[in-house]
C-alpha positions as a printed NumPy array, in Angstrom:
array([[-220.807,  -34.531,  186.75 ],
       [-217.574,  -32.716,  187.632],
       [-217.679,  -29.067,  186.764],
       [-214.462,  -27.155,  186.083],
       [-213.637,  -24.615,  188.796],
       [-212.919,  -21.06 ,  187.818],
       [-209.68 ,  -19.728,  189.209],
       [-207.886,  -16.422,  189.471],
       [-209.458,  -13.431,  187.758],
       [-212.134,  -15.602,  186.146],
       [-213.787,  -15.505,  189.583],
       [-213.977,  -11.698,  189.519],
       [-217.295,  -10.643,  187.914],
       [-216.063,   -7.142,  187.079],
       [-212.959,   -8.426,  185.312],
       [-215.046,  -10.963,  183.385],
       [-217.368,   -8.154,  182.259],
       [-214.356,   -6.122,  181.102],
       [-213.019,   -9.22 ,  179.313],
       [-216.34 ,   -9.863,  177.577],
       [-216.663,   -6.223,  176.561],
       [-213.106,   -6.041,  175.229],
       [-213.351,   -9.378,  173.415],
       [-216.67 ,   -8.572,  171.731],
       [-215.375,   -5.122,  170.797],
       [-212.253,   -6.671,  169.256],
       [-214.443,   -9.145,  167.398],
       [-216.414,   -6.25 ,  165.964],
       [-213.189,   -4.52 ,  164.923],
       [-212.081,   -7.639,  163.037],
       [-215.399,   -7.799,  161.176],
       [-215.099,   -4.099,  160.348],
       [-211.561,   -4.627,  159.059],
       [-212.92 ,   -7.054,  156.448],
       [-216.442,   -5.806,  155.776],
       [-215.781,   -2.081,  155.31 ],
       [-213.263,   -2.527,  152.438],
       [-215.602,   -5.113,  150.897],
       [-218.36 ,   -2.497,  150.839],
       [-215.97 ,   -0.246,  148.912],
       [-215.074,   -3.028,  146.47 ],
       [-218.422,   -4.764,  145.971],
       [-220.814,   -1.809,  146.232],
       [-218.764,    1.183,  145.073],
       [-216.29 ,   -0.562,  142.734],
       [-213.407,    1.242,  144.467],
       [-209.962,    1.517,  142.882],
       [-206.761,    0.184,  144.526],
       [-205.821,    3.76 ,  145.463],
       [-209.18 ,    4.301,  147.148],
       [-208.795,    1.05 ,  149.099],
       [-205.379,    2.222,  150.256],
       [-206.807,    5.585,  151.318],
       [-209.593,    3.79 ,  153.186],
       [-207.043,    1.74 ,  155.15 ],
       [-205.02 ,    4.885,  155.89 ],
       [-208.138,    6.719,  157.092],
       [-208.706,    4.035,  159.715],
       [-205.152,    4.087,  161.073],
       [-204.268,    7.791,  160.889],
       [-206.215,    8.825,  164.034],
       [-203.767,    6.834,  166.157],
       [-200.847,    8.79 ,  164.727],
       [-202.543,   12.187,  164.958],
       [-204.538,   11.945,  168.183],
       [-202.709,    9.355,  170.304],
       [-201.19 ,   11.793,  172.791],
       [-204.244,   14.061,  172.837],
       [-206.54 ,   11.124,  173.553],
       [-204.265,   10.191,  176.462],
       [-204.638,   13.624,  178.064],
       [-208.41 ,   13.447,  177.646],
       [-208.622,    9.926,  179.087],
       [-206.592,   10.951,  182.146],
       [-209.034,   13.796,  182.838],
       [-212.096,   11.515,  182.895],
       [-213.375,    8.216,  184.17 ],
       [-212.549,    5.456,  181.717],
       [-215.722,    3.354,  181.665],
       [-218.062,    6.067,  180.293],
       [-215.528,    6.778,  177.546],
       [-215.446,    3.104,  176.541],
       [-219.243,    2.913,  176.484],
       [-219.484,    6.08 ,  174.397],
       [-216.852,    4.718,  171.978],
       [-218.837,    1.492,  171.537],
       [-222.157,    3.239,  170.878],
       [-220.435,    5.732,  168.592],
       [-218.921,    2.969,  166.47 ],
       [-222.281,    1.216,  166.271],
       [-223.996,    4.36 ,  164.982],
       [-221.263,    5.096,  162.432],
       [-221.366,    1.574,  161.022],
       [-225.176,    1.544,  160.84 ],
       [-224.942,    4.588,  158.586],
       [-223.345,    2.435,  155.865],
       [-226.236,   -0.013,  155.214],
       [-228.746,    2.833,  155.558],
       [-226.926,    4.941,  152.958],
       [-226.488,    1.883,  150.724],
       [-230.206,    1.081,  150.915],
       [-231.025,    4.692,  149.997],
       [-228.451,    4.482,  147.166],
       [-226.614,    7.584,  148.366],
       [-223.456,    5.87 ,  149.642],
       [-220.199,    7.355,  148.293],
       [-216.546,    6.452,  148.853],
       [-216.087,    9.763,  150.696],
       [-218.644,    8.561,  153.238],
       [-216.569,    5.438,  153.855],
       [-213.417,    7.535,  154.328],
       [-215.172,    9.611,  156.995],
       [-216.698,    6.563,  158.695],
       [-213.359,    4.705,  158.701],
       [-211.674,    7.729,  160.287],
       [-214.433,    8.049,  162.879],
       [-214.349,    4.358,  163.753],
       [-210.549,    4.509,  163.941],
       [-210.721,    7.467,  166.338],
       [-213.275,    5.752,  168.588],
       [-211.319,    2.482,  168.507],
       [-208.266,    4.428,  169.67 ],
       [-210.326,    5.991,  172.468],
       [-211.676,    2.595,  173.541],
       [-208.242,    0.967,  173.52 ],
       [-206.497,    3.706,  175.504],
       [-209.318,    3.867,  178.068],
       [-209.41 ,    0.074,  178.344],
       [-205.687,   -0.257,  179.071],
       [-205.768,    2.729,  181.411],
       [-208.701,    1.342,  183.407],
       [-207.183,   -2.096,  184.018],
       [-204.59 ,   -1.066,  186.676],
       [-207.395,    0.394,  188.803],
       [-209.502,   -2.773,  188.444],
       [-206.858,   -5.383,  189.354],
       [-203.835,   -5.37 ,  191.667],
       [-200.38 ,   -4.645,  190.238],
       [-199.253,   -8.241,  190.761],
       [-202.303,   -9.418,  188.767],
       [-201.514,   -7.385,  185.643],
       [-199.715,  -10.218,  183.826],
       [-202.6  ,  -12.61 ,  184.472],
       [-205.131,   -9.969,  183.431],
       [-203.324,   -9.066,  180.194],
       [-202.803,  -12.758,  179.389],
       [-206.526,  -13.399,  179.703],
       [-207.359,  -10.293,  177.682],
       [-204.928,  -11.56 ,  175.039],
       [-206.845,  -14.846,  174.88 ],
       [-209.997,  -12.876,  174.066],
       [-208.137,  -10.859,  171.44 ],
       [-206.781,  -14.063,  169.887],
       [-210.253,  -15.611,  169.736],
       [-211.467,  -12.468,  167.972],
       [-208.547,  -12.63 ,  165.537],
       [-209.413,  -16.221,  164.673],
       [-213.197,  -15.92 ,  164.454],
       [-213.786,  -12.318,  163.365],
       [-212.61 ,  -12.384,  159.729],
       [-214.226,  -15.778,  159.115],
       [-217.572,  -14.707,  160.515],
       [-217.325,  -11.452,  158.582],
       [-216.707,  -13.36 ,  155.356],
       [-219.68 ,  -15.638,  155.988],
       [-221.958,  -12.664,  156.713],
       [-220.886,  -10.937,  153.505],
       [-221.416,  -14.159,  151.524],
       [-224.862,  -14.902,  153.001],
       [-226.247,  -11.365,  153.039],
       [-224.104,   -8.495,  151.74 ],
       [-221.175,   -6.38 ,  152.856],
       [-223.419,   -3.518,  154.108],
       [-225.692,   -5.982,  155.927],
       [-222.657,   -7.526,  157.652],
       [-222.02 ,   -4.152,  159.268],
       [-225.419,   -4.361,  161.011],
       [-224.217,   -7.429,  162.907],
       [-220.916,   -5.649,  163.451],
       [-222.719,   -2.689,  165.037],
       [-224.611,   -5.082,  167.323],
       [-221.317,   -6.405,  168.735],
       [-220.422,   -2.908,  169.91 ],
       [-223.788,   -2.583,  171.645],
       [-223.129,   -5.875,  173.471],
       [-219.698,   -4.605,  174.474],
       [-221.161,   -1.358,  175.822],
       [-223.775,   -3.236,  177.862],
       [-221.156,   -5.565,  179.328],
       [-218.807,   -2.735,  180.33 ],
       [-221.734,   -0.701,  181.645],
       [-222.591,   -3.512,  184.07 ],
       [-219.221,   -3.303,  185.873],
       [-219.932,   -2.392,  189.501],
       [-216.476,   -1.41 ,  190.741],
       [-216.166,    2.297,  191.363],
       [-213.39 ,    3.998,  189.451],
       [-211.162,    6.397,  191.35 ],
       [-211.828,   10.037,  190.615],
       [-209.395,   11.423,  188.024],
       [-206.712,   13.573,  189.609],
       [-206.982,   17.272,  188.92 ],
       [-203.822,   19.144,  187.881],
       [-202.71 ,   21.441,  190.697],
       [-202.193,   24.292,  188.23 ],
       [-205.481,   23.765,  186.418],
       [-206.116,   22.13 ,  183.007],
       [-203.44 ,   22.856,  180.444],
       [-203.378,   20.53 ,  177.441],
       [-199.807,   21.195,  176.327],
       [-198.377,   20.966,  179.839],
       [-200.237,   17.724,  180.528],
       [-199.118,   16.278,  177.187],
       [-195.496,   17.205,  177.917],
       [-195.839,   15.528,  181.303],
       [-196.638,   12.206,  179.64 ],
       [-193.813,   12.509,  177.12 ],
       [-191.445,   13.682,  179.845],
       [-192.116,   10.583,  181.936],
       [-191.115,    8.36 ,  179.015],
       [-187.911,   10.338,  178.458],
       [-186.997,   10.243,  182.167],
       [-187.813,    6.603,  182.813],
       [-185.317,    4.182,  181.189],
       [-187.822,    1.296,  181.176],
       [-190.536,    3.276,  179.388],
       [-188.029,    4.837,  176.995],
       [-186.663,    1.416,  176.043],
       [-190.153,    0.014,  175.538],
       [-191.166,    3.005,  173.397],
       [-188.063,    2.542,  171.227],
       [-188.671,   -1.182,  170.817],
       [-192.379,   -0.678,  170.034],
       [-191.623,    1.965,  167.396],
       [-188.916,   -0.146,  165.759],
       [-191.061,   -3.276,  165.673],
       [-194.086,   -1.427,  164.304],
       [-192.177,    0.162,  161.429],
       [-190.194,   -2.966,  160.546],
       [-193.199,   -5.287,  160.696],
       [-195.214,   -2.926,  158.479],
       [-192.29 ,   -2.923,  156.032],
       [-192.328,   -6.735,  156.106],
       [-196.078,   -6.96 ,  155.521],
       [-195.807,   -4.59 ,  152.535],
       [-193.501,   -7.061,  150.727],
       [-194.725,  -10.378,  152.156],
       [-197.657,  -11.146,  149.851],
       [-195.786,  -10.137,  146.692],
       [-192.869,  -12.402,  147.58 ],
       [-194.971,  -15.405,  148.554],
       [-197.399,  -15.209,  145.622],
       [-195.093,  -14.1  ,  142.805],
       [-191.668,  -15.419,  143.783],
       [-192.526,  -18.58 ,  145.711],
       [-195.649,  -19.164,  143.561],
       [-197.83 ,  -20.179,  146.499],
       [-201.547,  -20.209,  145.659],
       [-203.853,  -17.963,  147.72 ],
       [-205.657,  -21.057,  149.047],
       [-202.422,  -22.681,  150.219],
       [-201.238,  -19.401,  151.683],
       [-204.501,  -19.031,  153.58 ],
       [-204.055,  -22.472,  155.12 ],
       [-200.46 ,  -21.71 ,  156.058],
       [-201.334,  -18.368,  157.605],
       [-204.131,  -19.894,  159.657],
       [-201.333,  -21.387,  161.752],
       [-200.679,  -17.844,  162.931],
       [-204.097,  -17.812,  164.553],
       [-203.226,  -21.048,  166.347],
       [-199.985,  -19.406,  167.473],
       [-201.915,  -16.48 ,  168.944],
       [-204.109,  -18.846,  170.947],
       [-201.189,  -20.988,  172.126],
       [-199.168,  -17.938,  173.095],
       [-202.092,  -16.342,  174.924],
       [-202.788,  -19.57 ,  176.815],
       [-199.177,  -19.953,  177.967],
       [-198.209,  -16.289,  178.405],
       [-199.033,  -16.043,  182.106],
       [-197.006,  -19.123,  183.08 ],
       [-194.133,  -18.265,  180.733],
       [-193.796,  -14.691,  182.025],
       [-193.917,  -15.86 ,  185.639],
       [-191.176,  -18.398,  184.886],
       [-188.84 ,  -16.131,  182.928],
       [-189.764,  -12.71 ,  184.273],
       [-191.513,  -10.025,  182.195],
       [-188.277,   -8.462,  180.917],
       [-186.788,  -11.678,  179.545],
       [-190.187,  -12.766,  178.201],
       [-190.388,   -9.524,  176.219],
       [-186.895,  -10.013,  174.782],
       [-187.536,  -13.663,  173.918],
       [-190.828,  -12.728,  172.269],
       [-189.123,  -10.127,  170.053],
       [-186.423,  -12.617,  169.005],
       [-189.   ,  -15.315,  168.196],
       [-191.152,  -13.054,  166.051],
       [-188.094,  -11.639,  164.266],
       [-186.658,  -15.088,  163.502],
       [-190.033,  -16.347,  162.301],
       [-190.191,  -13.504,  159.776],
       [-186.562,  -14.099,  158.786],
       [-187.517,  -17.647,  157.777],
       [-189.785,  -16.364,  154.984],
       [-187.109,  -14.98 ,  152.595],
       [-184.99 ,  -18.074,  153.351],
       [-187.764,  -20.414,  152.169],
       [-187.084,  -22.472,  149.039],
       [-187.833,  -25.898,  147.562],
       [-191.075,  -27.711,  146.726],
       [-194.317,  -25.832,  147.217],
       [-195.471,  -28.184,  149.969],
       [-192.257,  -27.712,  151.933],
       [-192.412,  -23.947,  151.52 ],
       [-196.052,  -23.88 ,  152.644],
       [-195.197,  -25.941,  155.729],
       [-192.315,  -23.599,  156.534],
       [-194.561,  -20.546,  156.184],
       [-197.133,  -22.205,  158.433],
       [-194.504,  -22.956,  161.1  ],
       [-193.168,  -19.417,  160.836],
       [-196.661,  -17.966,  161.27 ],
       [-197.253,  -20.255,  164.261],
       [-194.059,  -19.09 ,  165.962],
       [-194.802,  -15.459,  165.088],
       [-198.131,  -15.754,  166.908],
       [-196.436,  -17.214,  169.988],
       [-193.698,  -14.575,  169.945],
       [-195.948,  -11.555,  169.443],
       [-198.191,  -12.563,  172.355],
       [-195.241,  -13.091,  174.731],
       [-193.879,   -9.703,  173.69 ],
       [-197.147,   -7.774,  173.835],
       [-198.423,   -9.168,  177.16 ],
       [-195.05 ,   -8.426,  178.781],
       [-194.812,   -4.973,  177.221],
       [-198.312,   -3.888,  178.24 ],
       [-197.966,   -5.289,  181.775],
       [-194.599,   -3.574,  182.385],
       [-195.898,   -0.295,  180.962],
       [-199.011,   -0.356,  183.134],
       [-197.045,   -1.32 ,  186.254],
       [-194.391,    1.388,  185.954],
       [-196.858,    4.179,  185.032],
       [-198.623,    6.112,  187.822],
       [-202.409,    5.78 ,  187.684],
       [-202.929,    9.454,  186.875],
       [-200.703,    9.186,  183.758],
       [-202.025,    5.88 ,  182.397],
       [-204.006,    7.544,  179.609],
       [-201.118,    9.621,  178.32 ],
       [-198.589,    6.787,  178.338],
       [-201.013,    4.304,  176.774],
       [-201.976,    6.926,  174.191],
       [-198.332,    7.335,  173.178],
       [-197.846,    3.565,  172.986],
       [-200.976,    3.249,  170.824],
       [-199.604,    5.915,  168.504],
       [-196.364,    3.966,  168.162],
       [-198.164,    0.632,  167.705],
       [-200.818,    1.676,  165.183],
       [-200.006,    5.146,  163.936],
       [-196.574,    4.228,  162.543],
       [-197.975,    1.393,  160.396],
       [-198.642,    3.577,  157.302],
       [-195.108,    4.977,  157.529],
       [-193.584,    1.505,  157.724],
       [-195.747,    0.272,  154.862],
       [-194.643,    3.205,  152.708],
       [-190.97 ,    2.529,  153.475],
       [-191.477,   -1.149,  152.677],
       [-193.127,   -0.293,  149.371],
       [-190.284,    2.037,  148.372],
       [-187.616,   -0.51 ,  149.333],
       [-189.486,   -3.276,  147.531],
       [-189.654,   -1.149,  144.403],
       [-185.957,   -0.157,  144.479],
       [-184.153,   -3.126,  146.09 ],
       [-186.643,   -5.946,  145.446],
       [-189.068,   -7.699,  147.764],
       [-186.669,  -10.376,  149.045],
       [-183.996,   -7.903,  150.264],
       [-186.805,   -5.857,  151.829],
       [-187.937,   -8.909,  153.794],
       [-184.383,   -9.503,  155.045],
       [-183.994,   -5.858,  156.079],
       [-187.379,   -5.826,  157.818],
       [-186.812,   -9.054,  159.764],
       [-183.326,   -7.9  ,  160.733],
       [-184.789,   -4.636,  161.999],
       [-187.319,   -6.548,  164.107],
       [-184.579,   -8.582,  165.757],
       [-182.455,   -5.454,  166.27 ],
       [-185.257,   -3.976,  168.391],
       [-184.007,   -6.109,  171.295],
       [-181.022,   -3.744,  171.584],
       [-183.369,   -1.236,  173.244],
       [-184.227,   -3.892,  175.83 ],
       [-180.842,   -5.545,  176.385],
       [-178.981,   -2.294,  177.088],
       [-181.563,   -1.039,  179.605],
       [-183.075,   -2.317,  182.888],
       [-185.877,   -4.085,  180.963],
       [-183.822,   -7.267,  180.454],
       [-183.196,   -7.655,  184.184],
       [-186.838,   -7.293,  185.265],
       [-187.79 ,  -10.467,  187.105],
       [-190.962,   -8.899,  188.499],
       [-193.193,   -6.036,  187.494],
       [-191.6  ,   -2.708,  188.454],
       [-193.017,   -0.237,  190.953],
       [-194.705,    2.902,  189.59 ],
       [-192.244,    5.542,  188.5  ],
       [-191.571,    8.485,  190.773],
       [-193.328,   11.517,  189.348]])
């Protein structure tokens, strides 16, 4: 029997352990994303406002603590922080079924747990991205991020489905027990990495939170590549959140697509994530990371623009939505793998935490703001104009990239001078 040969980073045990840990952790996050609100709905009979507050509680830590987490991550070794974040999330989630069994669970408990899990997820993500450049060579960053994106895509596809099955077979609180176990597996996998991390650099003038935070922000302002990426990330985050706020209302009420049909159409997005993740490495090597990032932004913007243009029979509209979701998945992976790889390559090792913390704040923390803007525009202008404005804003984000050195990057840049 012919056995497939592992190539590239798949032959590196430490990278595989990081991949397994990150993938399992992402899988757990996807289950949490579904199961925690279901606990609020099915066990506590939560109101729509309370569900909205629960979602905000999970995302607000990225907006509030992104830069601070970056300073903290840069002061410490990354692997112990990731392990602590995994065990912390497991303990927080286990508190839900215990409180439910004791019949003392309240919605306020879920708010606090969602905020805690959101904070620890932010810590894990910033430490994970900041550790990677010390684990692989600079020229291997695109391959590494492409493979990590494959794991993320698998989690995106499988996580919600498995979470739904667990809730159906057992209960929403019981599903969180399995969810907590995934974080334990992640911690064990990351804890088995043997490579020694470099010692964190110590500031010559001694620890000073505000000075160290300004140093991270100052690097972004001084470096045209990082500044352009930060602008594009912020614009895409806000505009996509605006789009998502109006998307379901438009598709269900205006286009009259049934939830079942919509679910089938949107599943194509998961296929797009997998296709994009599988091809990202080769595509970025062919086009260069700068052009791949620009092309990815244009693809995801055009795929969203197709939604308010959809009309005709329900079957045709559903097929169009499915194709749009497929292309969105391909575009977002090309964009994100390029963006993360360029950011990691141009950032000095000692500032990885701060820069990644800022980028996490822009990627996750701005979502509630974009959703609020989308809701206001949908209420005043209508959902279809809001979709046009949002998709146009996504496409316009390429201006940040076309008018800066990002577009011309054929290879990953050297670390910025400090």
